[in-house]
N, C-alpha and C positions, 0 to 999 in steps of 0.2 A: 423640116417641119413648117417652114415659112411663117414663123412667129405664132403659129397656132399653139395654144397651151391647153392642156386638159387638167381639170380639177377633179379631185375625188376625196371622199372621207374614207381613209384606210382604217376601218373599224378594228381590224385584228391588231394593227400596230398603234391604235389610238392616236392617229395624227391625220391632218389634212395634208394633201400633197397637190402640187401644181408642177406639172411637167413643162419644161422648156429646154432650149438647146443645151445649157449646161446644168440641168436640174436633176432631180426635183428640188423645188424649195418645199419646206414643210413647217407645219405648226403642230407641235404635240399638245394634247388636251387631256383633261381628267374631268369626268362627269361628276357633278355634285347633285344635291337634291333636285334643284330645279333649274340649274344653269350649267354651262360648260366652261370650265376654266381653261384659258389659253396659257400654257406654261412656258412655251419656248418657240420662237419663230426663227427659222434659219434658211439662208440661201447659200449655196456652195460658193466659196471665195471667188472663183473665176466669173461668176455671174452676178456679183454684188453691184449695186448702184445702178441697175437697169429697170428698177420698178417692180421686180418679180415679187417681192415680199408685200408690197402694197396691193398688187393684184390678187395675191393669195388671200390677204385680209378682206379684200372687197368680196371675194367669192365666198369666204367664210360667213361674212355678214349676210349676204344674200341667202345662203344655206340656212342660217339660223332664222332668218326672217320667214323663209318658206315653211320651216318646221315649227315656228312659233316658240323658238328657243332663245334664252338670254345667254349672253357671254360675260365671262369675268376675265379681263385682261390681267394676267399675273406677271407677264414679262415686259421689260422696258419698251420693247418695240410695239407690242399690242396696245399698251397704255398710251404711247405717242400717237399711234394711229387713231385711236378714239378721240384724243384731244384735237387732232387735225381734222377730223371728219365728224362734225356735229350731226351730220345727216344719219349717222350710224347709231345715234343715242337710243333709238327705239329698241335695239337688241342688247344694249349696254345694262348689265345687272349691277347697279350701284351697291 
């Protein structure tokens, strides 16, 4: 795959997915009235520590921005991501 990763919103499974060598990494979500809650972000154990989850969150933020959608981080990882990336505040539903 040469480091190429593909991102998708798997609507049927209600999760975002990011393919990579040991993947996919995924983030499950639940839609609320006017926001999408990020419930759980996970990368397979062999692939951890390589930035896959951060890239997944980056893609989710870009997707939300494109759709004019707000995100509610409910899992620790997503909360920490928003804390580390103030530039993503525009899609953060406080």
